[in-house]
C-alpha positions in Angstrom: 12.1 -32.1 -3.0 13.1 -31.2 -6.6 13.2 -33.7 -9.3 16.3 -34.3 -11.5 15.2 -31.1 -13.8 14.9 -29.1 -10.8 11.3 -28.9 -10.4 8.9 -29.1 -7.3 6.5 -31.9 -7.7 3.0 -31.3 -6.8 2.8 -33.9 -4.1 5.7 -32.1 -2.4 4.1 -28.8 -2.8 0.8 -30.1 -1.0 2.8 -30.1 2.2 4.6 -26.7 2.0 3.2 -23.2 2.8 4.1 -21.9 -0.8 2.3 -25.0 -2.4 -0.9 -24.2 -0.4 -0.8 -20.5 -1.4 -0.2 -21.5 -5.0 -3.1 -24.2 -4.8 -5.4 -21.0 -3.6 -4.2 -19.3 -6.4 -4.6 -21.9 -9.2 -8.3 -22.6 -7.6 -9.0 -18.9 -8.0 -7.9 -18.8 -11.4 -10.7 -21.5 -12.3 -13.4 -20.7 -10.0 -13.0 -16.9 -9.4 -12.9 -15.0 -6.5 -16.0 -15.4 -4.0 -19.0 -13.3 -3.4 -18.3 -9.5 -4.0 -14.6 -9.6 -3.9 -14.3 -8.8 -7.6 -15.9 -5.5 -7.1 -13.8 -4.8 -3.9 -10.5 -5.3 -6.3 -11.9 -3.1 -8.9 -12.5 -0.4 -6.1 -8.7 -0.7 -5.4 -7.8 -0.6 -9.1 -9.5 2.6 -9.3 -7.8 3.8 -6.0 -4.4 3.0 -7.4 -4.7 4.5 -10.8 -6.1 7.7 -8.9 -3.0 7.7 -6.3 -0.8 7.1 -9.5 -1.9 9.7 -11.7 -1.5 12.2 -8.9 2.1 11.1 -8.5 3.6 12.0 -12.2 5.5 15.3 -10.8 7.0 13.5 -7.7 10.9 13.2 -7.9 10.5 9.4 -7.3 8.4 9.1 -10.5 10.4 11.4 -12.8 13.7 9.3 -11.6 12.2 6.1 -12.0 10.5 6.8 -15.4 13.6 8.3 -16.7 15.4 5.0 -16.1 12.8 3.0 -17.3 13.0 4.6 -20.8 16.4 4.0 -21.0 15.7 0.3 -20.9 15.2 -1.5 -24.3 12.3 -3.9 -24.5 9.0 -4.8 -26.2 6.2 -2.3 -25.6 3.5 -4.6 -24.1 2.0 -2.4 -21.0 1.0 1.1 -20.1 3.2 3.3 -18.0 0.3 5.3 -16.3 0.0 8.8 -17.5 3.3 8.5 -19.5 1.8 8.0 -23.0 4.0 5.0 -23.5 4.2 1.3 -23.3 6.7 -0.9 -21.6 7.8 -4.2 -21.2 5.3 -5.8 -18.4 8.3 -5.9 -15.8 9.1 -2.3 -16.5 5.7 -0.8 -16.5 5.1 -2.4 -13.3 8.3 -0.7 -12.0 6.9 2.7 -12.9 3.3 2.0 -11.8 4.3 0.6 -8.4 6.5 3.7 -8.0 3.6 6.0 -8.9 1.0 4.0 -6.6 3.1 4.3 -3.5 4.6 7.7 -4.2 1.8 9.9 -2.7 1.6 7.9 0.4 -2.1 7.3 -0.3 -2.4 3.6 -1.1 -4.5 1.3 1.0 -3.4 -0.4 4.3 -3.9 -4.0 6.0 -4.1 -4.0 9.5 -2.5 -5.3 11.7 0.3 -6.4 9.6 0.6 -2.6 8.3 1.3 -3.5 4.8 0.0 -1.2 1.8 -0.6 -4.5 -0.6 -2.4 -2.8 -3.6 0.3 -0.5 -4.8 2.6 -3.1 -5.8 0.4 -6.1 -6.6 -2.3 -4.0 -8.7 0.5 -2.7 -10.6 1.9 -5.9 -11.4 -1.3 -7.6 -12.3 -2.2 -4.7 -14.7 1.0 -4.9 -16.5 0.5 -8.7 -17.0 -2.9 -8.5 -17.7 -2.5 -6.0 -20.4 0.5 -7.8 -22.0 -1.2 -10.9 -22.1 -4.9 -9.8 -23.3 -6.4 -11.0 -19.9 -10.1 -10.4 -19.1 -10.7 -7.8 -16.3 -12.2 -10.8 -14.4 -9.0 -12.5 -14.6 -7.1 -9.5 -13.5 -9.1 -9.0 -10.7 -8.9 -12.6 -9.6 -5.2 -12.2 -9.9 -4.8 -9.1 -8.1 -7.1 -10.4 -5.3 -5.1 -13.4 -4.5 -1.8 -11.5 -4.7 -3.0 -9.1 -2.2 -4.2 -12.0 0.1 -0.9 -13.6 -0.1 1.1 -10.2 0.6 -0.9 -9.7 3.7 -0.8 -13.0 5.2 3.0 -13.0 4.6 2.8 -9.9 6.5 0.9 -11.3 9.3 3.3 -14.1 9.5 5.7 -11.4 10.9 3.3 -9.8 13.1 3.8 -10.5 16.9 0.7 -10.5 19.4 3.0 -10.0 22.5 4.9 -7.5 21.0 1.8 -5.9 19.4 3.6 -4.9 16.5 5.2 -6.2 13.1 8.7 -8.1 13.5 9.3 -6.5 10.1 8.7 -3.1 11.4 10.7 -3.6 14.5 13.6 -4.4 12.3 13.2 -1.6 10.0 12.2 -3.6 7.2 9.4 -2.4 4.8 7.1 -5.4 4.8 5.1 -3.9 1.9 7.8 -4.2 -0.6 9.2 -7.5 0.8 5.8 -9.3 1.2 4.6 -7.4 -1.9 7.0 -8.9 -4.4 5.8 -12.3 -3.3 2.1 -11.4 -3.8 2.9 -9.6 -7.1 4.7 -13.0 -8.3 1.5 -15.0 -7.6 -0.7 -12.6 -9.5 1.6 -12.3 -12.5 2.1 -16.1 -12.4 -1.6 -16.7 -12.6 -2.2 -14.2 -15.4 0.8 -16.0 -17.3 -0.8 -19.0 -17.2 1.4 -21.0 -14.9 0.1 -24.0 -13.1 0.2 -24.5 -9.2 3.6 -25.6 -9.3 5.0 -22.8 -11.6 2.9 -20.3 -9.2 5.0 -21.7 -6.3 8.2 -21.2 -8.3 7.5 -17.7 -9.1 6.8 -17.0 -5.4 9.7 -18.9 -4.5 11.8 -16.8 -6.7 10.4 -13.5 -5.7 11.1 -14.3 -2.1 14.6 -13.9 -3.2 14.0 -10.5 -4.4 11.8 -8.4 -1.9 13.5 -5.8 0.1 13.2 -2.4 1.7 14.2 -0.4 4.6 12.2 2.1 6.6 14.9 4.6 7.7 13.7 7.0 5.3 10.5 7.5 7.2 12.5 8.7 10.1 15.3 10.7 8.5 14.4 11.5 4.9 15.2 10.3 1.7 12.7 9.4 -1.4 13.7 5.8 -1.9 10.8 4.6 0.0 8.4 5.6 -2.6 10.2 3.3 -5.4 9.7 0.4 -2.7 6.4 -0.9 -4.5 7.9 -0.3 -7.9 10.3 -2.4 -7.3 8.2 -5.1 -5.5 5.9 -5.4 -8.7 8.8 -5.5 -10.9 10.3 -8.2 -9.0 7.2 -10.2 -8.8 6.5 -9.9 -12.7 10.1 -10.8 -13.4 10.0 -13.8 -10.8 6.9 -15.1 -12.9 8.8 -14.6 -16.1 11.8 -16.5 -14.8 9.3 -19.3 -13.7 7.8 -19.5 -17.1 11.4 -20.2 -18.4 12.1 -22.9 -16.1 13.7 -21.1 -13.3 12.7 -22.7 -9.8 12.2 -21.8 -6.3 12.5 -23.6 -3.1 9.6 -26.0 -1.9 10.3 -24.8 1.6 11.0 -21.0 0.9 8.3 -19.6 3.4 8.8 -21.8 6.4 12.6 -23.3 5.8 15.4 -22.7 8.1 16.6 -20.3 5.6 13.4 -19.4 4.3 11.2 -16.1 4.1 9.7 -15.7 7.4 12.7 -16.8 9.6 15.3 -14.8 7.4 13.2 -11.9 7.8 11.8 -12.4 11.4 13.7 -14.8 13.1 12.1 -16.8 15.9 9.2 -14.4 16.1 7.7 -15.5 12.8 4.5 -17.6 12.8 3.8 -19.7 9.9 0.3 -20.6 11.1 -1.0 -17.2 10.4 -0.1 -17.3 6.9 -2.3 -20.4 6.5 -4.9 -19.7 9.0 -8.5 -20.4 7.1 -6.8 -20.0 3.8 -9.6 -20.2 1.2 -12.2 -19.7 3.8 -11.6 -16.5 5.1 -10.3 -13.5 2.9 -8.4 -10.6 4.4 -9.0 -8.6 1.2 -12.4 -6.8 2.3 -10.9 -5.6 5.6 -8.0 -3.6 4.1 -8.2 -0.1 4.7 -8.6 2.6 1.9 -6.6 5.9 2.7 -8.7 9.3 2.6 -5.5 11.3 2.9 -2.0 11.3 1.1 0.0 10.9 4.0 1.3 8.4 6.5 -1.5 6.2 7.9 -0.5 6.7 11.4 -1.2 10.4 11.2 -4.9 9.8 10.1 -6.8 9.8 13.3 -5.0 12.7 14.5 -6.0 14.4 11.4 -9.5 13.3 12.0 -9.5 14.4 15.8 -8.2 17.8 14.6 -11.3 18.0 12.2 -13.8 17.4 14.8 -12.1 20.2 17.0 -11.7 23.0 14.5 -15.1 23.3 14.1 -15.2 24.8 17.9 -11.6 26.3 18.1 -10.0 29.4 16.6 -6.5 28.4 15.7 -5.3 31.7 17.0 -6.6 30.9 20.6 -4.5 27.7 20.7 -1.4 27.6 23.2 -0.8 23.7 23.7 -1.6 20.7 21.7 -1.2 17.1 23.1 -1.4 14.3 20.5 -1.8 10.8 22.0 -1.0 7.7 19.8 0.1 4.2 20.2 3.7 4.0 21.5 5.0 2.2 18.4 3.8 4.7 16.1 5.7 7.7 18.0 8.8 6.6 16.0 7.4 7.2 12.5 5.3 10.5 13.2 6.8 12.1 16.3 10.6 11.4 16.2 12.9 13.2 16.1 10.6 15.8 17.6 12.5 18.9 16.0 12.5 17.4 12.4 8.9 16.5 12.9 7.9 20.0 14.1 9.6 21.7 11.2 9.7 19.1 8.2 12.1 19.8 5.3 9.8 19.0 2.8 6.1 18.2 1.7 7.0 14.5 1.7 8.7 14.6 5.0 5.5 16.6 6.3 3.3 13.5 5.1 5.2 11.7 8.2 4.6 14.2 10.8 1.7 14.1 13.3 2.6 17.6 14.5 2.3 18.9 11.1 -0.7 16.9 9.9 -2.5 17.9 13.0 -1.6 21.5 12.6 -2.5 21.5 8.8 -5.9 19.9 9.7 -6.8 22.4 12.4 -6.2 25.2 9.8 -8.7 23.5 7.4 -6.6 21.3 5.2 -8.1 20.6 1.8 -9.5 17.4 -0.1 -11.7 15.3 2.1 -9.8 16.7 5.0 -6.3 17.2 4.2 -5.0 16.8 0.6 -2.0 17.1 -1.8 -1.9 20.8 -1.6 -1.1 20.0 2.0 2.0 18.3 1.3 3.7 20.5 -1.2 7.0 22.0 -0.2 5.5 25.5 -0.2 2.8 24.3 2.0 5.3 22.9 4.4 7.2 26.2 4.9 3.8 27.8 5.9 4.4 29.8 8.9 1.0 29.6 10.5 1.2 25.7 10.1 4.8 25.6 11.7 3.8 27.7 14.6 1.0 25.4 15.4 3.1 22.3 14.8 5.7 23.7 17.3 2.8 23.7 19.9 2.4 19.9 19.4 3.8 17.2 22.1 3.1 13.6 21.1 3.1 10.7 23.7 1.7 7.2 24.2 -1.9 6.5 25.2 -2.8 3.8 27.0 -6.1 3.4 25.2 -4.4 3.7 22.0 -1.9 0.9 22.6 -4.8 -1.4 23.7 -6.4 -0.8 20.1 -3.1 -0.8 18.1 -2.4 -2.2 15.6 -5.9 -3.3 14.7 -6.8 0.4 14.1 -4.3 3.3 14.2 -6.3 5.7 16.9 -5.3 8.7 18.5 -6.7 11.3 21.1 -6.1 15.0 20.7 -6.2 17.6 23.4 -6.1 21.0 22.7 -5.6 24.0 25.3 -6.9 27.5 24.6 -6.0 30.9 25.8 -9.0 31.0 28.3 -7.5 27.8 29.9 -10.1 25.3 28.8 -9.2 22.0 27.3 -10.8 20.5 24.2 -10.7 16.8 23.2 -11.3 14.4 20.6 -10.8 10.9 20.3 -10.9 8.7 17.2 -10.6 4.8 17.7 -11.8 3.8 14.0 -9.8 4.9 11.2 -11.9 6.4 8.3 -11.6 4.2 5.2 -11.8 1.0 7.3 -14.6 -1.5 7.8 -15.9 0.4 10.9 -15.7 3.7 9.2 -15.8 2.8 5.6 -15.5 5.3 2.6 -18.5 5.1 0.3 -18.3 4.6 -3.5 -19.2 8.2 -3.7 -16.4 9.2 -1.2 -13.8 7.0 -3.0 -14.6 8.4 -6.5 -14.3 12.0 -5.0 -11.1 10.8 -3.7 -10.1 9.7 -7.6 -11.3 13.1 -8.8 -9.3 15.2 -6.5 -6.1 12.9 -7.3 -6.6 13.4 -11.1 -7.7 16.8 -11.3 -4.8 18.3 -12.7 -4.2 15.7 -15.3 -7.3 14.6 -16.6 -10.4 16.5 -17.6 -13.7 15.8 -15.7 -14.9 13.7 -18.8 -11.8 11.9 -19.0 -11.9 11.1 -15.1 -15.2 9.7 -15.4 -14.4 7.6 -18.4 -11.5 6.0 -16.3 -13.7 5.6 -13.1 -16.3 3.9 -15.1 -14.1 1.5 -17.1 -12.1 0.5 -13.6 -15.4 -0.2 -11.9 -16.6 -2.2 -14.9 -13.7 -4.5 -15.0 -15.5 -7.4 -13.3 -17.2 -7.7 -16.6 -14.7 -6.2 -19.4 -13.2 -8.4 -22.1 -10.0 -6.8 -21.6 -7.9 -4.0 -20.1 -7.5 -2.0 -23.4 -10.1 0.6 -23.0 -9.1 1.2 -19.4 -5.5 1.3 -20.0 -5.7 3.5 -23.0 -7.7 6.0 -20.7 -4.7 6.4 -18.3 -1.9 6.3 -20.8 -2.3 10.1 -21.1 
């Protein structure tokens, strides 16, 4: 219970979910992330920076940056690629929006969260503003990511085989990301376990996000991670000045999990092996800048295209897990002819067609998701041949992977099939350092010279021993 000043006592917090999460954060700030996890987080920083630099011409990035420039405040943290500095919470808003705008950010399964796109921008902003070491920033980001995905797992229903957040149309990435961002920011602001708990408790009231844009359009989803990062930093700043959060904010009757997920919420999953097992190293990197549900279909198309002339194709069948159909296959007419490059990134028929035609980058790339590319007649002709359906084997594997099976019939009546059970970029099919650096280079090739790109990559990967973020942030300021 709060004392007469409205502050939660450490004794009370020891018996609450937010208190145990805050204790992990406090302990990690002292002891550091275990094993090679700092290196893992540094790779995620590099990935976030590349995705962010690639996003500057997107409408979401322009809109959010324009609003941010109208807000007054002390210049303390870098807006990536803007050449400017902003208050920490404002920089987090800009950078979180950039990080999520190309749909190329990492994914945790089975919670289906993109944790780094909100938590890393929050940690970078506060880390720069406070002069933190690279190791401290990585520790904070690592804990924030871990907390975000554990909250996401609290909303995952084994029987349903899907996230209850997702079933209700809620964007768990931004909802849980706000709380993870608050933990990271609070660590870097030097708050103790009670203060970190308060920051998370405050941020739990700020997280929001709806997924309807995935189905029928709108660019607001791209700003979700920016708002989550902004909310997390703001919550930590409120906690610094004495605002408090409820001690049972996660498990309470009117708390986070019950409010968002109802009776399907599972608090035990949030705390399962907390501190002994880290979800962090199992989070998937995305090789392609499009919705993760489309990736296995792309890889299946990459397998088949070596033996098939696209001009000979007369029918295409795409099998995926049943819950995936709502995002990448419905409504069918809109997915077969997406209205923009952004909508194309959420289309199974379009991404399969584009990959069969050769694609770009590591398989398909940013050039495949421009508005011009989305109107390409050859691509749309192939996309119209795609019918999507649920596949039993895919249903068995989902959501621990996002598998797909692709069957293509050619004019001679022959069927060609490729099945992909393990997504590229995950633990069973990882991206090497060279492949991740290649993705970064492809992301920034229109904004940075090769020498500048190498400098950013070197500074990002050297964060475990960096005395501050200054050299890295100067390099990405633009």
